[in-house]
C-alpha positions as CSV (number, residue, x, y, z in Angstrom):
1,M,5.6,28.8,2.6
2,G,6.8,28.5,6.4
3,V,5.6,26.1,8.5
4,F,3.0,25.0,6.2
5,V,5.8,22.9,3.9
6,F,5.9,20.4,6.5
7,L,2.3,19.7,7.4
8,P,2.4,17.0,4.8
9,L,5.1,15.1,6.4
10,V,3.2,14.7,10.1
11,L,-0.6,14.7,8.6
12,P,-0.5,11.1,8.2
13,L,-1.1,10.8,11.5
14,T,-4.2,11.9,11.3
15,A,-5.5,8.4,9.5
16,W,-4.0,6.1,12.5
17,P,-7.9,5.9,13.7
18,I,-9.0,5.0,10.9
19,A,-6.2,2.2,9.8
20,R,-7.1,0.6,13.1
21,L,-11.1,0.8,12.8
22,A,-11.4,0.7,9.5
23,E,-10.8,-3.1,9.8
24,Q,-13.1,-3.5,12.3
25,H,-16.3,-1.5,11.2
26,L,-16.0,-1.3,7.5
27,H,-16.5,-3.6,4.5
28,P,-12.7,-5.2,3.4
29,R,-13.7,-3.5,-0.1
30,T,-14.1,-0.3,1.5
31,A,-11.5,-0.3,3.8
32,T,-8.9,-1.1,1.3
33,R,-10.0,1.5,-1.1
34,L,-10.0,4.4,1.5
35,L,-7.3,3.2,3.2
36,T,-5.1,3.2,0.1
37,A,-6.4,6.1,-1.6
38,V,-5.1,7.9,2.1
39,A,-2.2,6.2,1.8
40,A,-1.3,7.2,-1.9
41,V,-2.1,10.9,-1.8
42,M,-0.3,11.6,1.8
43,A,2.5,9.9,0.5
44,L,2.5,12.0,-2.9
45,C,2.1,15.6,-0.6
46,S,4.8,14.4,1.6
47,T,7.5,13.5,-0.7
48,V,6.6,17.1,-3.1
49,C,7.3,18.9,-0.1
50,L,10.6,16.6,0.8
51,A,11.4,17.9,-2.4
52,L,10.8,21.2,-2.2
53,V,12.9,21.7,1.0
54,M,15.4,19.5,-0.7
55,V,15.8,21.9,-3.3
56,V,16.4,24.9,-0.6
57,G,19.2,22.7,0.7
58,T,20.5,21.5,-2.8
59,A,21.0,25.1,-3.4
60,Q,23.4,26.0,-0.1
61,L,25.6,23.4,-1.6
62,P,29.1,24.8,-2.8
63,G,29.1,23.6,-6.6
64,N,25.6,22.5,-6.7
65,P,24.0,22.3,-10.4
66,L,21.1,24.3,-9.7
67,P,20.8,28.0,-10.6
68,D,22.8,30.7,-8.1
69,G,20.1,33.2,-7.9
70,W,17.9,30.1,-6.1
71,S,20.3,30.3,-3.1
72,D,19.5,34.3,-2.4
73,P,18.1,34.8,1.2
74,E,14.6,35.3,-0.4
75,V,14.5,31.7,-1.6
76,R,16.2,30.3,1.7
77,A,13.9,32.3,3.7
78,A,10.7,30.4,2.6
79,V,11.6,27.7,4.6
80,P,12.2,27.9,8.3
81,Y,15.5,26.7,9.7
82,D,16.9,26.2,6.3
83,E,20.2,25.2,6.9
84,I,19.1,22.6,9.2
85,V,15.9,21.1,7.4
86,G,17.1,21.8,3.7
87,K,20.2,19.7,3.9
88,A,18.3,17.1,6.0
89,A,16.1,16.5,3.1
90,I,18.8,15.6,0.7
91,P,19.6,12.2,2.2
92,A,15.8,11.6,3.3
93,L,14.6,12.1,0.1
94,C,17.4,10.6,-1.6
95,A,16.4,7.2,0.8
96,V,12.9,7.6,-0.5
97,V,13.8,7.4,-3.9
98,A,16.3,4.4,-3.8
99,A,14.2,2.6,-0.9
100,S,11.0,2.9,-3.6
101,A,13.4,2.1,-6.6
102,R,14.5,-1.4,-4.9
103,A,10.8,-2.3,-4.0
104,L,9.6,-1.8,-7.4
105,W,12.7,-3.8,-9.1
106,R,12.2,-7.0,-6.5
107,H,8.8,-6.6,-7.0
108,G,9.1,-6.8,-10.8
109,R,12.2,-9.2,-10.6
110,V,10.0,-11.8,-8.2
111,R,7.0,-11.8,-11.0
112,R,9.5,-12.3,-14.1
113,R,11.0,-15.2,-12.4
114,A,7.5,-16.8,-11.4
115,H,6.0,-16.3,-15.0
116,R,9.7,-18.0,-16.5
117,A,9.0,-20.9,-14.2
118,L,5.3,-21.4,-15.4
119,A,6.8,-20.7,-19.2
120,G,6.6,-24.7,-19.8
121,L,3.0,-25.4,-18.6
122,P,-0.6,-25.0,-19.9
123,G,-1.7,-21.6,-20.3
124,T,-4.9,-22.1,-17.8
125,G,-5.8,-19.9,-15.5
126,V,-4.4,-21.9,-13.0
127,A,-0.7,-23.7,-12.3
128,V,-0.5,-26.4,-10.2
129,L,3.4,-27.3,-9.2
130,P,4.8,-30.4,-8.4
131,D,6.5,-29.2,-5.2
132,D,6.7,-30.6,-1.5
133,V,6.4,-27.2,-0.3
134,P,2.7,-25.9,0.4
135,Y,2.3,-22.4,-0.9
136,A,-0.1,-20.8,-3.1
137,Y,-0.2,-17.2,-4.3
138,A,-2.4,-15.0,-7.4
139,L,0.1,-14.1,-10.0
140,P,-1.0,-11.0,-12.2
141,G,0.6,-10.0,-15.4
142,G,2.3,-12.1,-17.9
143,R,-0.3,-13.4,-21.1
144,R,-2.8,-14.2,-18.3
145,D,-3.5,-13.5,-14.9
146,R,-2.7,-17.3,-12.9
147,V,-3.5,-18.8,-9.5
148,V,0.1,-20.5,-8.3
149,V,-0.3,-23.5,-6.1
150,S,2.0,-26.4,-4.8
151,T,0.5,-30.1,-4.8
152,A,1.8,-30.2,-1.2
153,L,-0.8,-27.7,-0.2
154,L,-3.9,-29.2,-2.0
155,D,-3.2,-32.6,-0.6
156,C,-3.7,-30.8,2.6
157,L,-7.0,-29.7,1.8
158,E,-10.6,-31.2,1.1
159,P,-12.2,-30.8,-2.2
160,G,-14.6,-28.1,-0.6
161,E,-11.4,-26.3,0.6
162,R,-9.6,-26.6,-2.3
163,R,-12.3,-24.5,-4.0
164,A,-12.1,-22.2,-1.6
165,L,-8.6,-21.6,-2.3
166,F,-9.4,-21.0,-5.9
167,A,-12.1,-18.6,-4.9
168,H,-10.0,-16.8,-2.9
169,E,-7.2,-16.6,-5.2
170,R,-9.0,-15.5,-8.0
171,A,-10.9,-13.1,-6.2
172,H,-7.1,-11.4,-5.6
173,L,-6.9,-11.2,-8.8
174,A,-10.0,-10.0,-10.7
175,A,-10.1,-7.1,-8.2
176,G,-6.0,-6.4,-8.4
177,H,-5.4,-6.3,-5.0
178,H,-1.6,-6.7,-5.7
179,R,-1.7,-3.0,-6.7
180,F,-3.3,-1.8,-3.8
181,L,-0.3,-3.7,-1.6
182,L,2.4,-2.4,-3.7
183,A,0.8,1.3,-3.4
184,V,0.4,1.1,0.1
185,R,4.1,-0.1,0.1
186,L,5.5,2.4,-1.9
187,A,3.7,5.1,0.4
188,A,4.9,4.0,3.7
189,L,8.4,3.8,2.2
190,A,7.8,7.5,1.4
191,N,6.7,8.5,4.7
192,P,7.2,5.5,7.7
193,F,4.1,7.8,9.3
194,L,2.1,5.6,7.1
195,R,3.1,2.1,7.7
196,P,0.0,1.3,10.3
197,L,-2.0,1.7,7.0
198,R,-0.1,-1.0,5.0
199,T,-0.5,-3.2,7.6
200,A,-4.1,-2.0,7.7
201,V,-4.2,-3.1,4.2
202,A,-2.5,-5.7,4.1
203,Y,-5.4,-7.3,6.1
204,T,-8.5,-5.7,4.4
205,A,-7.4,-6.9,1.0
206,E,-7.0,-10.2,2.5
207,R,-10.7,-10.0,4.3
208,W,-11.9,-8.7,1.1
209,A,-11.1,-11.9,-1.1
210,D,-12.1,-13.7,1.8
211,E,-15.8,-12.6,2.1
212,T,-16.0,-13.1,-2.1
213,A,-14.7,-16.7,-1.8
214,A,-17.2,-17.2,0.8
215,R,-19.9,-16.0,-1.3
216,T,-18.8,-17.8,-4.3
217,V,-18.2,-21.2,-2.5
218,G,-21.4,-20.4,-0.3
219,D,-20.0,-21.9,2.9
220,R,-17.9,-19.5,5.3
221,R,-16.8,-22.3,7.7
222,T,-15.5,-23.9,4.6
223,V,-13.3,-21.1,3.5
224,A,-12.6,-20.1,7.3
225,T,-11.1,-23.9,7.5
226,A,-9.0,-23.6,4.3
227,I,-7.4,-20.3,5.6
228,G,-6.7,-22.0,8.8
229,K,-5.0,-25.0,7.2
230,A,-3.3,-23.2,4.8
231,A,-1.9,-21.0,7.3
232,L,-0.1,-24.2,9.3
233,V,1.3,-25.1,6.5
234,S,2.2,-22.8,3.8
235,R,5.1,-20.3,3.5
236,G,3.5,-17.8,2.1
237,T,3.6,-15.7,-1.1
238,P,7.7,-14.6,-2.9
239,V,6.9,-10.8,-2.2
240,S,4.6,-9.0,0.1
241,T,3.2,-7.2,-2.9
242,L,1.3,-10.4,-4.5
243,A,-1.5,-11.9,-2.5
244,G,-2.2,-15.4,-1.2
245,L,-4.7,-17.5,1.2
246,A,-2.2,-17.9,3.9
247,A,-0.6,-14.8,3.6
248,P,1.2,-13.3,7.2
249,G,-1.3,-11.4,9.3
250,P,-3.7,-11.8,12.0
251,V,-5.0,-15.4,11.0
252,P,-7.2,-16.2,13.3
253,R,-9.0,-12.8,13.0
254,R,-10.0,-13.4,9.6
255,V,-10.8,-17.0,10.7
256,A,-13.0,-15.8,13.5
257,A,-14.8,-13.0,11.0
258,L,-16.0,-15.9,8.5
259,L,-17.3,-17.8,11.3
260,G,-19.7,-14.4,11.8
261,P,-22.0,-12.8,9.6
262,A,-21.4,-11.2,6.6
263,P,-20.2,-7.2,6.9
264,A,-22.8,-4.8,5.9
265,V,-21.5,-3.3,2.3
266,R,-21.1,0.6,3.4
267,T,-19.6,2.9,0.5
268,W,-19.1,5.6,3.8
269,P,-19.3,5.0,7.4
270,P,-22.1,6.9,9.5
271,V,-20.9,10.3,10.8
272,F,-21.6,9.9,14.6
273,T,-19.4,7.1,15.1
274,S,-16.0,6.3,15.7
275,V,-14.9,4.7,12.6
276,G,-17.1,7.3,11.2
277,L,-15.1,10.5,13.3
278,A,-12.0,8.4,11.9
279,A,-12.9,8.8,8.5
280,W,-13.8,12.2,8.1
281,G,-10.3,12.9,10.4
282,A,-8.6,11.3,7.5
283,A,-10.4,12.9,4.5
284,A,-9.2,16.2,6.2
285,G,-6.0,15.3,7.0
286,T,-5.7,14.0,3.5
287,A,-7.2,17.1,1.7
288,V,-5.2,19.8,4.2
289,S,-1.8,18.0,3.2
290,A,-3.0,18.4,-0.7
291,M,-3.7,22.0,0.1
292,S,-0.5,22.5,1.9
293,S,1.6,20.9,-0.8
294,A,0.3,22.6,-3.5
295,D,0.1,25.8,-2.3
296,A,4.3,25.2,-1.1
297,A,4.5,23.8,-4.5
298,V,2.9,27.1,-6.2
299,T,4.8,29.7,-4.0
300,M,8.3,27.8,-4.1
301,F,7.7,28.1,-8.0
302,L,6.9,31.8,-7.7
303,I,10.1,32.5,-5.8
304,L,12.0,30.5,-7.8
305,R,10.9,32.0,-10.7
306,T,11.3,35.3,-9.4
307,A,15.0,34.6,-8.4
308,T,16.1,33.3,-11.6
309,P,17.4,36.2,-13.8
310,L,16.2,36.0,-17.3
């Protein structure tokens, strides 16, 4: 495997330019899907390689449960500096697994609590809660997807702005934005170099819902006003993987984008532009990461198979 086993751990750096440029130059829908796909593949590849290095490190420990042949010099020679990186990979992978499990548990717990809180209400697509705290968010799952909004937030908005709010939240549910947000959150936990992509997707998912709401309402300025008002009074969503009108982030940029013309819809940016080059760079980094992790996995499998006595 050689040093190629370490490539997927650092190749997420190739996605940093597209994470910055996609929010500015791509349609929010295209940017969200592209960045999520890149983050998910790179996170999987880096985790696979981390697990392969961990196997070498675990085989060196006294009393390890792995076959004795896996600690042979031939196996250890597959990873450079095996004594250091092999043992370092053990706590690193354990930290990734623990952090991901905690994030999934918290996400599921918040959703279950939210659904239980709505159990006594009519089974409509909108749940209006009598609450003095302003908030609104899209709650997927359960018997049906629902938009949850407090009376305090509705009281702050005009009728047209309320329509914009509901259109925005329904757009989150229709496009499944919670899945994109959860995927990039787990990817960032698996590899810290992917955090810029998580931040970018949190923004582009909101922009995607903004544009959908603007088309539904037919007035971009009304949607911009609703976002600005909600951001000033709302406390946001109960967990970062649930989407909402006043989600934390660069709200002024969202408002400014809505006050301008609608973004052009492109499936892929032109090649000879800054965003096009960044997109191809991220695509190349993702491809190399996938090939490196696949090659390392196959090589390690063959080495371990040879080292394991029949």
